[in-house]
C-alpha positions in Angstrom: -0.5 0.1 -0.2 1.2 3.2 -0.9 1.8 6.0 1.6 -0.5 8.4 0.0 -3.4 5.2 0.6 -2.3 5.0 3.6 -2.9 8.2 4.6 -5.9 8.4 2.9 -7.1 5.8 5.0 -6.1 7.1 7.7 -8.2 10.5 7.4 -11.4 8.6 6.0 -11.1 7.0 9.7 -10.7 10.1 11.1 -13.8 11.9 9.5 -16.1 8.8 10.3 -15.2 9.7 14.2 -16.1 13.0 13.5 -19.4 12.1 12.2 -20.2 10.3 15.3 -18.8 13.5 17.0 -21.0 15.9 15.1 -23.6 14.3 13.2 -24.8 11.8 16.0 -27.9 12.9 16.7 -29.9 12.1 20.4 -33.7 10.4 21.0 -35.8 13.5 19.7 -38.1 14.6 22.0 -41.6 15.1 21.2 -41.5 19.0 20.9 -38.5 18.5 18.6 -40.5 15.9 16.6 -43.2 18.2 16.5 -40.8 20.9 15.1 -39.4 18.7 12.4 -43.3 18.0 11.6 -44.1 21.5 11.2 -41.0 22.2 9.0 -41.3 19.4 6.5 -45.8 19.5 6.2 -45.4 23.8 6.2 -42.0 25.0 5.3 -41.4 26.4 9.0 -42.1 25.9 12.4 -45.1 27.4 13.1 -46.2 29.3 16.3 -49.3 29.2 18.9 -50.3 27.1 21.3 -49.2 23.3 20.9 -52.8 22.2 21.2 -54.2 24.0 18.7 -50.6 23.0 15.8 -51.0 19.6 17.0 -54.9 19.8 15.7 -54.4 21.6 12.8 -51.6 18.7 11.4 -54.3 16.1 12.4 -56.9 17.7 10.3 -54.5 17.5 7.2 -52.9 13.8 7.8 -55.9 12.0 9.3 -58.9 14.4 8.7 -59.8 14.1 12.6 -58.1 14.5 15.7 -56.2 11.6 17.2 -56.6 9.9 20.7 -54.1 10.0 23.9 -52.0 12.8 25.2 -49.8 15.7 23.3 -47.1 13.2 23.0 -49.3 10.1 21.8 -50.6 12.2 19.0 -47.7 14.4 18.1 -45.9 10.2 17.8 -48.7 9.2 15.5 -48.8 12.4 12.8 -44.6 11.5 13.4 -45.1 7.8 12.2 -47.5 8.6 9.4 -44.9 11.1 8.0 -42.0 9.2 8.3 -42.2 5.6 9.4 -41.8 3.0 6.5 -41.6 -0.2 8.6 -45.2 -1.1 7.9 -45.1 0.3 3.7 -44.4 3.7 2.2 -44.7 7.0 4.7 -46.2 9.8 3.3 -43.0 11.3 2.4 -42.2 8.5 0.8 -44.6 8.5 -1.1 -44.4 12.3 -2.6 -41.0 12.0 -3.2 -41.7 9.3 -5.5 -44.7 11.0 -7.4 -42.2 14.1 -7.6 -39.4 12.1 -9.6 -42.4 10.3 -11.7 -43.8 13.6 -13.2 -40.2 15.6 -13.0 -37.3 14.0 -12.4 -36.2 15.6 -9.3 -37.3 16.1 -6.0 -38.6 19.5 -4.4 -37.7 21.0 -1.2 -40.1 23.1 0.9 -43.6 21.5 2.8 -45.8 18.9 1.7 -48.9 21.0 1.3 -46.8 23.6 -1.1 -45.8 20.1 -3.1 -48.9 18.5 -3.4 -50.4 21.3 -4.7 -47.9 22.1 -7.2 -48.2 18.8 -8.5 -52.3 18.6 -8.5 -51.7 22.4 -10.2 -49.6 20.4 -13.0 -51.7 17.4 -13.2 -55.2 18.8 -12.9 -54.7 22.8 -12.9 -56.4 23.1 -9.2 -55.4 22.0 -5.7 -57.3 18.9 -3.9 -59.2 18.2 -1.1 -58.9 16.1 1.2 -56.6 14.6 3.9 -52.7 14.4 2.5 -53.3 10.5 2.1 -56.1 11.4 -0.4 -54.8 13.4 -2.5 -52.0 11.5 -2.7 -53.6 8.8 -4.2 -55.7 10.7 -6.7 -52.1 12.1 -7.9 -51.2 8.1 -7.9 -54.0 7.0 -10.0 -53.7 9.8 -12.2 -49.7 10.0 -12.5 -48.8 6.0 -12.4 -52.4 4.5 -13.8 -53.0 3.2 -9.9 -53.3 4.4 -6.6 -50.6 2.1 -5.4 -47.4 3.5 -6.4 -44.5 1.3 -7.1 -42.3 1.5 -4.2 -40.3 -1.6 -3.2 -38.2 -2.3 -0.5 -34.1 -2.6 -1.6 -31.2 -2.9 0.3 -28.3 0.0 -0.7 -24.6 -1.4 -0.2 -22.4 0.2 2.2 -20.1 2.4 0.3 -22.7 3.6 -2.3 -21.3 6.6 -4.0 -23.4 9.6 -4.4 -23.1 12.9 -6.2 -23.8 15.6 -4.7 -23.5 19.2 -4.3 -23.3 22.1 -1.8 -26.5 24.9 -1.7 -24.8 27.6 0.1 -21.4 29.1 0.0 -18.1 28.1 2.4 -15.5 30.5 3.4 -12.7 29.8 6.1 -13.3 33.5 7.0 -16.7 33.4 8.6 -17.3 29.9 9.5 -16.9 28.4 12.7 -16.2 25.0 13.7 -20.0 23.3 13.8 -21.5 25.1 11.3 -23.7 23.4 8.9 -23.0 23.4 5.0 -26.8 22.3 3.4 -26.1 20.0 0.2 -28.0 18.4 -2.0 -28.2 14.9 -4.9 -27.5 15.9 -8.1 -27.6 12.4 -9.7 -29.8 9.8 -9.1 -28.4 6.5 -8.1 -30.7 3.1 -8.7 -29.5 -0.1 -7.2 -31.5 -3.5 -8.8 -33.7 -1.3 -11.0 -35.4 1.2 -8.2 -34.5 4.5 -7.7 -33.2 4.9 -4.0 -31.7 8.4 -3.7 -33.2 11.3 -6.3 -31.8 14.6 -7.8 -32.6 17.2 -5.3 -33.1 15.0 -2.1 -31.5 17.2 0.9 -28.2 16.6 3.0 -25.7 18.3 5.1 -22.6 18.6 6.5 -20.8 19.7 9.6 -17.8 22.1 9.6 -15.4 19.4 12.1 -12.2 22.2 11.8 -11.4 25.4 10.8 -8.0 27.5 10.3 -8.4 31.2 9.0 -5.3 32.8 6.5 -3.1 34.7 8.9 0.3 35.6 6.8 1.5 35.1 3.2 3.1 31.3 5.0 -1.0 30.5 6.6 -3.7 30.0 4.4 -7.1 29.6 5.0 -8.2 25.9 5.6 -11.5 24.3 6.4 -12.3 20.4 7.0 -16.2 19.4 6.7 -17.7 16.2 7.2 -20.6 15.1 5.4 -22.6 12.9 7.2 -26.6 13.0 6.6 -28.9 12.3 3.4 -32.3 11.4 2.9 -33.1 8.9 0.9 -36.0 8.6 -1.5 -38.4 7.2 1.5 -37.3 10.1 3.5 -35.2 8.3 6.4 -31.8 9.7 6.9 -29.0 7.9 5.6 -25.3 7.9 7.3 -22.5 9.2 4.8 -18.9 10.3 4.9 -16.6 11.4 2.3 -14.8 8.0 3.3 -11.8 6.5 1.1 -13.6 5.5 -2.3 -15.4 8.7 -2.5 -11.8 10.9 -2.3 -10.6 8.8 -4.9 -13.8 9.6 -6.7 -13.1 12.8 -6.6 -9.7 12.8 -7.4 -10.3 10.7 -10.8 -12.6 13.2 -11.8 -10.4 16.3 -11.3 -13.0 17.7 -8.4 -10.4 20.1 -6.5 -12.7 22.3 -4.9 -14.6 19.2 -3.5 -11.8 17.5 -2.3 -11.0 21.2 -0.6 -14.2 20.6 1.6 -13.0 18.0 3.4 -9.2 19.5 3.8 -8.0 17.4 1.0 -5.1 19.3 -1.6 -5.6 18.0 -5.1 -3.0 15.4 -6.5 -4.4 15.3 -10.6 -3.4 17.6 -13.4 -5.4 21.0 -12.5 -4.0 22.6 -9.6 -5.5 24.7 -6.4 -4.7 28.0 -7.4 -8.5 29.0 -7.6 -8.7 26.7 -4.0 -5.8 27.5 -1.9 -3.9 30.7 -2.2 -1.0 31.6 0.4 -2.4 33.7 2.7 -5.8 33.6 1.5 -8.9 32.5 3.2 -11.0 29.5 1.4 -14.0 31.6 -0.3 -15.8 28.9 -2.4 -19.8 29.9 -3.7 -22.6 27.7 -3.6 -22.5 24.5 -6.3 -19.3 22.9 -5.5 -19.7 19.2 -6.4 -18.3 16.5 -4.5 -18.8 12.6 -3.9 -20.1 10.8 -0.7 -20.5 7.8 0.4 -23.1 5.4 2.4 -21.6 4.1 5.6 -23.3 1.6 6.5 -26.0 -0.7 4.5 -29.4 1.0 4.3 -32.9 -0.5 3.7 -34.8 1.9 1.7 -38.4 2.1 -0.3 -37.1 2.8 -3.2 -38.8 3.6 -6.6 -39.3 0.6 -9.2 -38.8 2.3 -12.4 -38.4 -0.8 -14.6 -35.2 -0.1 -16.2 -33.8 -3.4 -15.6 -36.3 -4.8 -17.6 -35.6 -2.6 -21.1 -33.2 -5.3 -22.7 -35.8 -8.0 -21.9 -37.2 -8.0 -25.4 -33.9 -8.1 -27.2 -33.6 -12.2 -27.1 -37.2 -12.8 -29.0 -37.0 -10.2 -31.4 -33.6 -11.9 -33.2 -35.1 -15.3 -34.1 -38.2 -14.1 -35.9 -35.8 -12.1 -38.3 -34.0 -15.1 -39.0 -37.0 -17.1 -39.5 -39.3 -14.8 -41.6 -37.5 -15.1 -45.2 -37.8 -18.6 -45.0 -41.6 -19.6 -45.9 -41.4 -17.9 -49.1 -38.6 -19.9 -50.4 -40.1 -23.9 -50.1 -43.3 -23.4 -50.4 -43.9 -21.5 -53.6 -42.9 -23.0 -56.1 -44.9 -26.2 -55.0 -48.0 -24.5 -55.8 -47.1 -22.2 -58.3 -45.6 -24.8 -60.4 -47.3 -28.2 -60.5 -45.2 -30.7 -61.6 -45.8 -30.5 -65.7 -48.0 -33.4 -66.6 -47.1 -35.5 -69.5 -46.6 -34.2 -72.7 -50.2 -33.6 -74.1 -51.3 -36.0 -76.9 -52.1 -34.6 -79.8 -54.2 -36.2 -82.1 -52.9 -35.5 -85.4 -55.7 -34.4 -87.9 -56.0 -36.0 -91.3 -53.6 -35.2 -93.5 -56.4 -33.8 -95.8 -57.5 -31.1 -93.2 -54.0 -29.7 -93.2 -54.2 -26.3 -95.1 -51.1 -24.9 -94.1 -47.6 -25.1 -95.3 -45.2 -27.8 -93.9 -42.9 -24.8 -92.4 -45.5 -23.6 -90.1 -45.8 -26.6 -88.3 -44.2 -27.6 -84.9 -40.6 -29.6 -84.4 -42.5 -32.6 -83.2 -44.4 -32.6 -86.5 -47.8 -31.5 -85.3 -49.8 -28.7 -87.1 -49.8 -24.8 -85.8 -53.4 -24.8 -84.3 -53.2 -23.4 -80.9 -54.8 -25.7 -78.5 -55.6 -24.7 -74.7 -54.2 -26.7 -72.0 -56.5 -26.0 -69.1 -54.9 -27.2 -65.4 -58.2 -29.1 -64.1 -56.6 -29.0 -60.6 
């Protein structure tokens, strides 16, 4: 193993350790779950009395108030939105609908996203609970109310191409700051879509060094640790060796700079690392991340794996087609010629024609029609 690859492995291990430090989330409280539900439902946390906020969510998700105390009611809404254990949840279904129509998942509250889909298909907003509206959209989009969503296991180290959605700078950022990212290339496993273009994620700044003088340039180290899958669950990601090697092979210098790595490809890093200058990167920096551990996801079945199937039956048909006209044709069209018809020569006295007009066989030149009675 080369010294360079050894160092890459050490750095990857340190980044994974950083993930457990900065990205490990403790169990959410009921209030944190309520805020998360509101952000994904309306696009922002709501204000007002807790009971009123819960009742408004229940009306949208189930059409009626649920039983139990406030915590139980919040938990019930949370399961409807996120829990895929008994089947695809609301978030998985709306992601599947958006991708099927636009090949990209939108960001924002579910109410706004559903309205956009309804106006795109029906020209007006739908009515009813979120599930009822989703069923109507599924029937219009897929032809049936049940979406083609199936469970699939995403292997560890699966690579995903993402981009930052906000500027990154060593002059203003601090350790612990978040860097938002989004998926920019669809990822399929066994013919099912598991990460769709547009899905959001996040990185955490683990270390910042500001430029001080000509001998001290700025530096940022970032751990990209979370990414949403197509079914709405949070996948644990990292920038391990495989992701770094892919960025290096693709000459993604700026992407490598976000994890504190220098680029060893053909191009230099003059636009990223300049002596005595801070790192100042705009939004839209592309890089690769990878799945840390195997993940079971409700993926959208696209049918791509079935496309090559028709190729087999088509080929033999082309070889058989020319055969029929060759053999059967002569049999009916050219029946075996009968034996030379026996022509009765007319009496000599009845032949008025000159001898030169007689046939070679000695018969006269009278035209006799031969009819095939078959």
